[in-house]
C-alpha positions in Angstrom: 100.9 64.7 109.5 104.3 66.0 109.9 104.3 68.7 112.6 103.4 72.2 111.4 104.7 75.1 113.3 101.4 77.0 112.3 102.9 80.5 113.6 101.0 83.1 111.8 97.5 81.6 112.4 98.4 81.2 115.8 99.6 84.8 116.1 96.1 86.0 114.4 94.2 83.9 116.7 96.1 85.6 119.6 95.4 88.8 118.5 99.1 89.5 117.9 101.3 90.1 115.0 103.3 87.4 112.9 106.5 88.9 111.7 108.9 87.6 108.8 111.6 87.8 106.6 111.8 87.6 103.0 114.6 84.8 101.6 116.1 84.4 98.2 119.4 83.0 99.0 119.5 79.0 99.0 120.6 78.8 102.7 118.8 76.4 105.2 121.3 77.9 107.9 120.0 81.3 106.9 116.3 80.2 107.7 117.5 78.7 111.0 119.3 82.0 111.9 116.0 83.9 111.1 114.1 81.5 113.4 116.7 82.0 116.1 116.2 85.5 115.8 112.3 85.2 116.9 110.4 85.7 113.6 107.4 83.7 112.8 107.6 83.0 109.1 110.0 83.2 106.2 108.7 83.6 102.6 110.6 81.7 100.2 111.1 83.8 96.9 110.7 81.3 94.0 109.7 84.1 91.6 112.9 86.3 91.8 115.3 84.1 93.5 117.2 81.2 91.7 116.0 78.6 93.8 115.2 75.1 92.4 112.5 72.9 93.8 115.2 71.0 95.7 116.7 74.0 97.2 112.8 75.2 98.1 112.6 71.8 99.8 115.6 72.3 102.0 114.5 75.9 103.0 111.1 74.5 104.3 112.8 71.8 106.3 114.9 74.5 107.7 111.8 76.3 108.6 110.2 73.5 110.2 113.6 72.7 112.1 113.4 76.3 113.3 109.7 76.4 114.2 108.6 78.9 111.8 106.0 79.0 109.0 107.1 78.9 105.3 105.3 80.5 102.7 106.5 80.1 99.1 106.1 83.1 96.7 105.3 81.2 93.3 106.2 83.1 90.2 103.0 81.8 88.3 99.6 80.1 88.9 100.6 76.7 87.9 98.5 74.4 89.9 101.2 71.6 89.7 104.0 73.9 91.0 101.9 75.0 94.0 100.9 71.4 94.7 104.6 70.2 94.8 105.4 73.0 97.1 102.5 72.2 99.7 103.6 68.6 99.2 107.0 69.2 100.5 105.2 70.8 103.6 105.0 74.8 102.8 102.5 76.5 105.0 101.0 78.2 102.1 101.9 80.4 99.0 102.1 83.9 97.9 101.3 84.3 94.3 102.6 87.0 92.0 100.7 89.1 89.5 97.0 88.5 90.8 94.9 90.3 88.5 91.5 89.0 88.3 88.9 87.5 90.4 88.9 84.2 88.2 92.9 84.0 88.9 92.3 84.5 92.6 89.7 81.7 93.0 91.7 79.3 91.0 94.6 79.9 93.2 92.6 79.3 96.2 91.3 76.0 94.4 94.8 74.9 93.7 95.6 74.8 97.5 92.5 72.6 98.7 91.4 69.0 98.0 88.3 68.0 96.5 85.6 68.6 97.0 86.6 71.9 98.2 89.3 72.6 95.6 91.5 70.6 93.0 94.6 69.9 94.8 96.1 66.4 93.6 95.7 64.0 96.5 98.7 61.6 97.6 98.8 59.8 100.9 102.5 59.6 100.7 104.3 63.0 100.5 106.4 64.9 103.1 103.4 67.1 104.0 101.8 64.1 105.9 105.0 62.8 107.3 105.8 60.7 104.2 103.0 58.2 104.6 99.8 59.2 106.3 98.3 57.2 109.3 95.1 59.2 109.1 94.2 60.7 105.6 90.9 62.1 106.4 92.3 63.9 109.5 95.6 65.0 107.6 93.4 66.1 104.6 91.1 68.2 107.0 93.9 70.0 108.7 95.7 70.8 105.4 92.8 72.4 104.1 91.8 74.4 107.3 95.4 75.7 107.8 96.9 76.2 104.3 97.5 80.0 103.7 97.0 81.5 100.4 98.1 85.1 99.8 98.0 87.3 96.4 100.2 90.2 95.4 98.5 93.1 93.9 101.4 94.7 91.7 99.7 95.6 88.5 97.3 98.0 87.5 94.7 95.4 86.4 95.0 93.9 89.8 94.7 97.3 91.6 91.4 97.7 89.4 90.0 94.6 90.5 91.2 94.6 93.9 87.8 94.9 95.8 86.4 91.9 93.9 89.6 89.9 94.4 89.5 90.8 98.2 85.9 90.1 98.9 85.0 87.2 96.6 88.1 84.9 96.0 88.6 83.1 99.4 92.3 84.4 99.6 93.6 84.9 103.1 95.1 88.0 102.4 96.7 90.5 100.0 100.1 92.0 99.5 100.8 95.3 97.8 103.7 95.1 95.4 104.7 98.9 94.9 107.9 98.3 92.9 106.2 96.5 89.9 103.2 98.9 90.0 105.6 101.9 90.2 107.4 100.5 87.0 104.2 100.3 85.2 103.3 103.6 85.9 106.5 105.0 84.6 107.7 106.0 88.2 111.0 103.8 88.0 110.7 102.3 91.3 109.9 105.3 93.3 107.7 103.6 95.8 106.9 106.8 97.7 105.3 108.6 94.8 101.8 109.8 95.5 100.0 107.7 93.2 101.5 104.5 94.6 100.5 106.0 98.2 97.0 106.0 96.8 97.2 102.8 95.3 98.4 101.2 98.9 95.5 102.8 100.6 92.9 101.1 98.2 94.6 97.7 98.6 94.5 98.3 102.5 90.8 99.4 102.4 90.0 96.6 100.1 91.4 94.3 102.7 89.8 95.9 105.7 86.3 96.0 104.1 86.6 92.3 103.2 87.7 91.1 106.3 91.0 89.6 105.1 94.6 90.2 106.2 96.7 93.0 104.7 100.4 91.4 104.4 103.3 94.0 104.5 105.7 93.1 101.9 108.5 95.2 103.2 108.3 97.1 106.1 110.8 99.8 104.9 108.1 100.5 102.3 105.1 100.9 104.4 103.8 104.1 105.9 104.4 103.8 109.6 100.6 103.9 110.4 99.7 101.0 108.4 97.6 98.5 110.4 98.7 94.7 109.9 99.1 91.5 111.6 101.5 90.1 109.1 104.6 92.1 108.7 107.5 91.2 106.6 110.5 93.1 108.2 112.9 92.9 105.5 114.9 90.6 102.9 117.8 88.6 103.4 120.1 90.3 100.7 119.1 93.8 102.3 119.9 92.7 105.9 123.1 91.0 105.1 124.3 93.8 103.1 123.3 96.6 105.2 125.1 94.8 108.1 128.1 94.0 106.5 128.5 97.6 105.1 127.8 99.2 108.3 130.5 97.0 110.1 132.9 97.9 107.3 132.1 101.6 107.4 132.4 101.5 111.2 136.1 100.2 111.2 137.5 102.5 108.1 
């Protein structure tokens, strides 16, 4: 099998926190820079970014080269696309708009080989080093290590969050306050009291189910939020803020 960084799971097993950055820009160099900065993972935004599958492949390769995990945020729950990004070597997926237990259960099944799931099996893909020398071992490791996260970002998902957290087999949930704020008519106000209450419900559901609560963006989280998986920021935000700060300092 292709060597996998396995940074998120290693942090959990060591009792430490995995730190990450959200990536929308199709730049392998940027992913390598993120790795040089000392983070543990990138989540590659295939929902809101303009990334093609070929560009996603190069970002996954860059993550491998930098020694960090790659989580692909998939726009929908299509098993074929999930299979393709995992075959490219992604560490796992983050699925948008997880609203029901059935959806969440199907997502988990799409990431694991039979008999545990229904991921299509092929012994000649990048994730196994292009041609596997030991399919049973590679298959077993892939099933054990793959990470599957779901986004709770709609009223229906919030209503079902306890069942999703406790019965689906997901490794963790991420709270998406921006979409939920739009659905509730708060126009992007992620600090609204109703959003804070929703955040607490998602966090509590994860804690009670014994799965991970994944921070989507540290700037949107209450400072006291307990999490072992924290996305620090997004690439566009860091670049814009950094260059703006430099420009203002020299005016």
